C-alpha positions as CSV (number, residue, x, y, z in Angstrom):
1,M,-44.6,19.2,-7.1
2,P,-44.4,15.7,-9.2
3,R,-42.7,13.0,-7.8
4,T,-38.8,13.5,-8.8
5,Q,-36.0,10.9,-9.2
6,K,-33.1,13.8,-8.7
7,R,-31.1,11.1,-6.9
8,F,-30.4,9.4,-10.3
9,I,-29.2,12.7,-11.5
10,V,-26.7,13.0,-8.8
11,L,-25.7,9.5,-9.3
12,A,-24.8,10.5,-13.3
13,V,-22.8,13.4,-11.4
14,L,-20.8,11.1,-9.3
15,F,-20.1,8.7,-12.1
16,G,-18.5,11.6,-13.8
17,C,-16.3,12.5,-10.8
18,V,-15.1,9.8,-10.9
19,W,-14.4,9.2,-14.1
20,I,-12.2,12.8,-14.2
21,N,-10.7,11.1,-10.9
22,Y,-9.2,8.5,-12.5
23,M,-8.5,9.6,-15.8
24,N,-6.1,12.1,-13.8
25,R,-4.5,9.4,-12.0
26,T,-3.9,6.6,-14.5
27,N,-3.1,8.5,-17.3
28,I,0.5,8.5,-16.2
29,S,0.4,4.4,-16.6
30,I,0.3,4.9,-20.5
31,A,2.2,8.0,-20.6
32,G,5.4,5.9,-18.4
33,T,5.9,3.7,-21.1
34,T,7.7,6.3,-22.9
35,M,8.4,9.2,-20.3
36,R,10.6,7.1,-18.5
37,E,12.8,7.4,-21.8
38,D,12.4,10.5,-22.4
39,I,13.3,12.0,-18.6
40,G,15.7,9.1,-18.2
41,I,13.8,7.4,-15.2
42,D,14.6,3.3,-14.8
43,M,12.5,0.9,-13.8
44,V,13.2,1.3,-9.8
45,K,12.8,5.3,-10.5
46,M,9.6,5.1,-11.9
47,G,8.2,2.8,-9.1
48,L,8.9,6.0,-7.0
49,V,6.9,8.4,-9.6
50,F,4.2,6.1,-9.8
51,S,4.0,5.7,-5.7
52,A,4.3,9.3,-5.2
53,F,0.5,9.7,-6.1
54,S,-0.3,8.0,-3.2
55,W,1.9,9.4,-0.6
56,T,-0.3,12.3,0.1
57,Y,-3.3,11.0,-1.3
58,G,-3.0,8.1,1.4
59,W,-1.9,9.8,4.3
60,L,-4.0,12.9,3.9
61,Q,-7.2,10.4,4.0
62,I,-7.7,10.9,7.5
63,P,-7.8,14.6,7.2
64,G,-9.4,14.5,4.1
65,G,-12.1,12.6,5.2
66,A,-12.6,15.4,8.5
67,A,-12.7,18.2,5.9
68,A,-15.4,16.5,4.0
69,D,-17.3,16.1,7.2
70,L,-16.8,20.0,8.0
71,F,-17.1,21.4,4.7
72,R,-19.8,21.9,2.9
73,T,-19.8,19.7,-0.7
74,R,-20.4,21.4,-3.6
75,P,-18.0,24.3,-3.4
76,F,-15.4,21.8,-1.5
77,Y,-15.4,19.1,-4.2
78,A,-15.3,21.8,-7.3
79,I,-12.1,23.5,-5.8
80,I,-10.5,20.5,-5.2
81,M,-11.2,19.0,-8.7
82,F,-10.2,22.3,-10.7
83,C,-7.0,22.2,-8.4
84,W,-6.0,18.5,-9.3
85,S,-7.0,19.1,-12.8
86,A,-4.5,22.0,-12.7
87,I,-2.0,19.9,-11.4
88,T,-2.6,17.5,-14.3
89,V,-1.9,20.4,-16.7
90,L,1.3,20.6,-15.3
91,Q,2.8,17.6,-15.4
92,G,2.9,18.1,-18.5
93,F,5.9,20.4,-18.3
94,A,7.7,17.9,-15.8
95,N,11.4,17.6,-17.1
96,S,12.8,16.0,-13.7
97,L,12.1,13.1,-11.6
98,F,11.9,15.5,-8.9
99,S,9.4,17.9,-10.6
100,L,7.7,14.4,-11.8
101,I,7.3,13.5,-8.3
102,G,6.5,16.7,-7.0
103,L,3.8,17.3,-9.0
104,R,2.4,13.4,-8.2
105,L,2.2,14.2,-5.0
106,S,0.2,17.7,-5.1
107,L,-2.3,15.5,-7.5
108,G,-2.7,13.1,-4.5
109,L,-3.2,15.7,-2.1
110,F,-6.0,17.3,-3.7
111,Q,-7.4,14.0,-4.3
112,A,-7.6,12.7,-1.7
113,P,-11.3,14.3,0.0
114,S,-12.8,12.9,-2.8
115,Y,-13.6,9.4,-2.1
116,P,-14.9,10.1,1.6
117,A,-17.0,13.0,-0.1
118,H,-18.4,10.9,-2.8
119,N,-19.8,8.2,0.4
120,K,-21.0,11.3,1.9
121,M,-23.2,12.2,-0.9
122,V,-24.6,8.8,-1.9
123,T,-25.2,7.9,1.9
124,R,-27.0,11.7,1.9
125,W,-28.9,10.5,-1.4
126,F,-29.8,7.0,-1.4
127,P,-31.9,4.5,0.8
128,T,-30.1,1.6,2.0
129,N,-31.9,-1.0,-0.5
130,E,-30.3,1.1,-3.4
131,R,-27.0,2.2,-2.1
132,A,-24.9,-0.7,-2.9
133,T,-26.3,-0.2,-6.5
134,A,-25.3,3.2,-6.6
135,I,-22.0,3.0,-5.3
136,A,-21.6,0.2,-7.8
137,V,-22.6,2.2,-10.5
138,Y,-20.2,5.2,-9.7
139,T,-17.4,2.8,-8.9
140,S,-17.7,1.3,-12.2
141,A,-16.4,4.6,-13.5
142,Q,-13.1,3.4,-12.5
143,F,-12.8,0.3,-14.6
144,L,-14.4,1.9,-17.5
145,V,-11.9,4.8,-17.4
146,L,-9.2,1.7,-17.5
147,A,-11.2,-0.2,-20.5
148,L,-11.4,2.8,-22.6
149,M,-8.8,5.8,-22.0
150,P,-6.1,3.5,-22.9
151,L,-6.9,4.0,-27.0
152,V,-7.3,8.0,-26.2
153,F,-4.3,7.8,-24.5
154,V,-1.9,6.1,-26.9
155,Y,-4.1,8.4,-29.8
156,L,-2.9,11.4,-27.9
157,M,0.3,10.5,-26.9
158,N,0.7,9.6,-30.6
159,T,-0.6,12.7,-31.5
160,V,0.3,15.3,-29.3
161,T,3.2,13.6,-27.2
162,W,2.7,12.2,-23.7
163,R,3.2,16.0,-22.4
164,G,0.0,16.7,-24.4
165,L,-1.5,13.7,-23.0
166,F,-1.6,15.7,-19.4
167,I,-2.4,19.0,-21.0
168,V,-5.2,17.5,-22.6
169,T,-6.8,15.5,-20.1
170,G,-6.0,18.3,-17.3
171,A,-8.3,20.8,-19.4
172,V,-11.0,18.6,-19.8
173,S,-11.0,18.2,-15.8
174,M,-11.4,22.0,-15.4
175,L,-14.7,22.0,-17.4
176,G,-15.8,19.0,-15.2
177,A,-14.8,20.7,-12.2
178,F,-17.3,23.8,-13.2
179,A,-20.0,21.3,-14.3
180,M,-20.0,19.4,-11.0
181,Y,-20.5,23.0,-9.1
182,A,-23.4,23.8,-11.5
183,I,-25.6,20.5,-11.2
184,Y,-24.6,19.4,-7.6
185,R,-26.7,20.1,-4.8
186,D,-27.3,18.5,-1.3
187,P,-30.7,17.1,-0.6
188,K,-31.9,19.7,1.8
189,D,-30.4,22.8,-0.6
190,H,-32.2,21.0,-3.7
191,A,-34.9,23.6,-5.3
192,T,-36.7,20.8,-7.5
193,V,-36.4,17.5,-5.6
194,S,-40.0,16.5,-4.3
195,R,-41.0,15.6,-0.9
196,E,-42.0,12.6,-1.9
197,E,-38.2,11.5,-3.0
198,L,-36.9,13.3,0.1
199,D,-39.3,10.7,2.2
200,T,-38.2,8.3,-0.1
201,I,-34.7,8.6,0.9
202,E,-34.9,9.4,4.4
203,Q,-37.3,6.6,5.5
204,G,-34.9,4.0,3.7
205,G,-31.8,5.2,5.6
206,G,-31.0,8.1,3.6
207,L,-28.9,10.6,6.0
208,I,-30.7,13.4,4.0
209,H,-30.0,15.9,7.0
210,N,-26.3,15.0,7.7
211,G,-25.4,17.7,5.3
212,G,-27.4,20.9,3.9
213,E,-29.1,22.5,7.0
214,A,-29.1,19.9,9.7
215,R,-31.8,19.0,11.7
216,T,-31.7,21.7,15.5
217,D,-32.1,18.4,17.4
218,S,-29.7,16.5,16.0
219,S,-26.4,18.2,17.5
220,Q,-25.1,14.9,18.4
221,D,-24.6,13.8,14.4
222,K,-22.2,16.4,14.0
223,F,-18.4,15.4,13.4
224,N,-16.3,15.6,16.8
225,W,-12.9,15.7,17.1
226,S,-13.2,13.8,20.4
227,D,-14.5,11.0,18.1
228,F,-11.3,10.6,16.4
229,A,-10.7,7.2,18.6
230,E,-13.9,5.7,17.3
231,A,-12.3,5.4,13.7
232,F,-10.1,2.7,15.1
233,K,-11.0,0.9,17.9
234,H,-13.6,-1.2,16.6
235,R,-12.4,-4.7,15.2
236,K,-15.2,-4.5,12.4
237,L,-13.7,-1.3,10.9
238,W,-10.5,-2.8,10.7
239,G,-11.9,-5.8,9.0
240,V,-13.0,-3.7,5.9
241,Y,-9.7,-1.5,6.5
242,I,-7.5,-4.6,6.4
243,G,-9.5,-6.1,3.3
244,Q,-9.4,-2.4,1.1
245,F,-5.4,-2.6,1.6
246,C,-5.8,-6.1,0.1
247,L,-8.1,-5.2,-2.6
248,G,-6.4,-1.6,-3.6
249,S,-3.0,-3.9,-4.0
250,L,-4.3,-5.4,-7.0
251,F,-6.3,-2.5,-8.5
252,V,-3.2,-0.1,-8.1
253,F,-1.2,-3.0,-10.3
254,F,-3.7,-2.1,-13.1
255,L,-3.2,1.4,-12.5
256,T,0.3,1.5,-13.0
257,W,2.5,-1.7,-13.9
258,F,-0.2,-3.5,-16.1
259,P,1.0,-1.7,-19.4
260,S,4.5,-1.6,-18.7
261,Y,4.3,-5.6,-17.5
262,L,2.7,-6.3,-21.5
263,K,5.6,-4.0,-22.9
264,D,8.7,-5.4,-21.0
265,T,7.7,-8.6,-20.2
266,R,5.1,-9.8,-23.0
267,G,7.0,-7.8,-25.6
268,L,3.6,-6.0,-27.0
269,T,3.7,-2.9,-28.8
270,L,2.3,0.5,-27.5
271,E,-0.7,-0.4,-30.6
272,S,-1.2,-3.7,-29.5
273,M,-1.1,-2.8,-26.0
274,G,-3.7,0.0,-26.4
275,R,-6.4,-3.1,-27.3
276,W,-5.4,-5.6,-24.9
277,V,-5.3,-3.5,-21.7
278,M,-8.6,-2.6,-22.1
279,I,-10.1,-6.0,-21.7
280,P,-9.6,-7.0,-17.9
281,P,-11.2,-3.5,-17.0
282,L,-14.4,-4.7,-18.7
283,G,-14.6,-7.7,-16.9
284,A,-14.1,-5.6,-13.3
285,F,-16.7,-3.2,-14.7
286,V,-19.1,-6.1,-15.1
287,G,-18.1,-7.5,-11.5
288,V,-18.9,-4.5,-9.8
289,L,-22.3,-3.6,-11.2
290,L,-23.4,-7.6,-10.7
291,S,-22.1,-6.9,-7.1
292,G,-24.0,-4.2,-6.4
293,F,-27.2,-5.4,-8.0
294,L,-27.0,-8.6,-7.0
295,S,-26.0,-7.2,-3.1
296,D,-29.2,-5.1,-3.4
297,Q,-31.8,-7.5,-4.5
298,L,-30.6,-10.1,-1.3
299,V,-31.2,-7.0,1.0
300,K,-34.4,-6.5,-0.5
301,R,-35.0,-10.1,-0.2
302,G,-34.6,-10.4,3.5
303,V,-31.6,-11.6,3.8
304,S,-29.3,-10.4,6.2
305,A,-26.7,-7.7,5.5
306,G,-23.7,-9.8,6.6
307,T,-24.2,-12.4,3.9
308,S,-25.8,-9.9,1.3
309,R,-23.0,-7.3,1.6
310,K,-19.9,-10.2,2.2
311,V,-20.5,-12.9,0.0
312,P,-19.8,-10.8,-3.4
313,V,-16.4,-9.4,-1.7
314,L,-15.5,-12.7,-0.8
315,C,-15.9,-14.3,-3.8
316,G,-14.0,-11.3,-5.4
317,M,-10.8,-11.3,-3.2
318,V,-10.7,-15.6,-4.3
319,L,-11.0,-14.8,-7.4
320,G,-8.1,-11.4,-7.2
321,A,-5.8,-14.6,-6.3
322,S,-6.3,-16.1,-10.3
323,I,-3.8,-13.4,-10.9
324,I,-1.1,-15.8,-10.5
325,G,-1.8,-18.0,-13.4
326,A,-0.4,-15.5,-15.4
327,N,3.1,-16.6,-14.3
328,Y,2.3,-20.2,-15.6
329,T,1.3,-19.3,-19.7
330,N,3.3,-18.0,-22.7
331,S,0.1,-16.9,-24.6
332,T,-0.4,-13.5,-24.7
333,A,-4.9,-14.5,-24.6
334,M,-3.8,-16.6,-21.7
335,V,-2.5,-13.9,-19.8
336,I,-5.3,-11.5,-20.6
337,L,-7.9,-14.1,-19.5
338,F,-6.1,-14.7,-16.2
339,M,-6.1,-10.7,-15.7
340,T,-9.7,-10.5,-16.5
341,I,-10.8,-13.4,-13.8
342,A,-8.7,-11.1,-11.2
343,L,-10.0,-7.8,-11.9
344,F,-13.7,-8.8,-12.6
345,G,-12.9,-10.4,-9.0
346,N,-11.7,-6.9,-7.9
347,G,-14.9,-5.4,-9.1
348,L,-17.2,-7.6,-7.1
349,A,-15.3,-6.6,-4.2
350,S,-15.5,-3.3,-4.9
351,I,-18.2,-2.6,-3.4
352,A,-16.6,-2.3,-0.3
353,W,-17.4,1.4,0.6
354,V,-21.0,0.3,1.3
355,F,-20.0,-1.5,4.7
356,I,-18.7,2.4,5.5
357,S,-22.1,3.7,4.5
358,S,-23.6,0.5,7.1
359,I,-21.5,0.4,10.1
360,A,-19.8,3.9,10.6
361,P,-21.0,6.1,13.1
362,I,-22.9,9.1,11.5
363,R,-21.5,11.8,12.6
364,C,-17.4,10.9,12.1
365,M,-18.7,9.1,8.6
366,G,-16.1,11.3,6.8
367,L,-13.4,10.4,8.9
368,V,-14.1,6.9,9.0
369,G,-14.2,7.0,5.1
370,G,-10.7,8.8,5.4
371,V,-9.4,6.2,7.8
372,F,-10.7,3.2,5.1
373,N,-9.2,4.8,2.1
374,F,-6.3,6.1,3.8
375,I,-5.2,1.9,4.8
376,G,-6.5,1.2,1.6
377,N,-4.2,3.5,0.0
378,L,-1.1,2.1,1.9
379,A,-1.8,0.0,-1.2
380,G,-1.0,2.3,-3.6
381,I,2.2,3.6,-1.6
382,S,3.7,-0.2,-1.2
383,L,2.6,-1.9,-4.4
384,P,4.1,0.3,-7.1
385,I,7.6,0.4,-5.4
386,I,7.7,-3.8,-4.2
387,V,6.4,-4.6,-7.9
388,G,9.0,-2.1,-9.4
389,Y,11.6,-3.5,-7.1
390,L,10.5,-7.2,-7.8
391,A,10.6,-6.7,-11.3
392,R,13.8,-4.5,-11.5
393,D,15.3,-7.2,-13.9
394,G,12.1,-6.9,-16.3
395,N,10.2,-10.1,-14.5
396,F,7.0,-9.5,-13.0
397,E,6.4,-13.1,-11.4
398,S,7.3,-12.6,-7.9
399,G,5.0,-9.5,-8.0
400,L,2.2,-11.4,-9.2
401,I,2.9,-13.7,-6.6
402,Y,3.0,-10.9,-3.9
403,I,-0.7,-9.5,-5.2
404,A,-2.4,-13.2,-4.9
405,V,-0.7,-13.8,-1.4
406,V,-2.3,-10.4,-0.4
407,S,-5.9,-11.4,-2.0
408,I,-6.2,-14.3,0.3
409,V,-5.4,-11.8,3.2
410,G,-8.2,-10.0,2.5
411,F,-10.3,-12.7,2.2
412,C,-9.7,-13.9,5.8
413,S,-10.0,-10.5,6.8
414,Y,-13.8,-9.9,5.9
415,L,-14.5,-13.5,6.8
416,F,-13.0,-13.2,10.1
417,L,-12.8,-9.9,11.5
418,V,-16.1,-8.0,9.9
419,G,-18.6,-9.8,12.0
420,K,-22.0,-8.6,11.7
421,V,-23.0,-5.8,9.6
422,E,-25.0,-2.9,11.5
423,R,-24.2,0.6,12.3
424,I,-21.7,1.3,15.4
425,E,-23.8,3.9,17.7
426,L,-22.3,6.8,19.9
427,T,-22.6,8.0,22.9
428,K,-24.5,11.7,22.8
429,Q,-22.1,14.3,23.8
């Protein structure tokens, strides 16, 4: 069989999965600008709606990560994608605060295992020296959704109302679930992947046997509930956990309140907002691709894993604090500039999943990924409520100060807690 490059098809599938994931998360940020008036929701209550997704998404990261370890990726992921897409369709029929919160809770429930599953897929299919780039590529989809989809969302709102916006995006996502099931396979289950490509992946550190048909001599690499404590007792893991919470705080602002900030505080119309809102995520898109490429190039040149993985993240955390500059200008262009610099930094730091791929114990990698995403998504629970309360009079200045401070805390976490980037080895059971 000729040498293949099937892992790059898998990367395209991962990119599409993340696109669909975030399309279903972020449509409410645009819909919410008119939805709250239609249903009768004030700023504080809208903060609860924005937060509701993360109540289940965050708290279910740990069982979701364990589920990613216990179930086969292909059918499991296709089922949860179909379910969260159906929930998106149902949001188009919400007619009260109660029903809307219930549906956002359900959306979070079904999306909870998604990122631990993404991490498992990329760890199976990519050698270590390609992994940061691969993570950067599929992670970049979330920023492209923020950049490009608002114009689509605004168009849908103007043609089929906010209810139609949910119905259309949910229906498209259902088709994506069938496509994922049709295309994706684990490495050992892929009928047309070459032996040469499998050797390249495995010899480079890819865990091709951790999923699909496991090796007969590697039972010690299978998830065991007795390893649950391992996800919480290592300082280096807490360093990336805290860092992910801080990284998420900035990102969640753009997922939820940013359109309302431009509309209510900066006085932009819905149409002009659709153009301005796409610029900062493009900065993040450039940042995350640059980060992955730079990090892997440093690894290939023999730079230590600690330096090559940490430098982009540390720089990104510092740049994220520049969001505070928006408080000191009345120019819309300057506001967007500060937001773009901050989100560019967020993109630089968004390869943080590479730390989980590099340091998590193999047999509980999904669980550790779940804890990582759980603590990161506590930002999704807290940030919308905190900013909604701080901006209850329409002034977002205090909220931006909070985000800047949290970004600096994230910088300190990676600098002082993570230490040497190497895999945590567990004893055989």
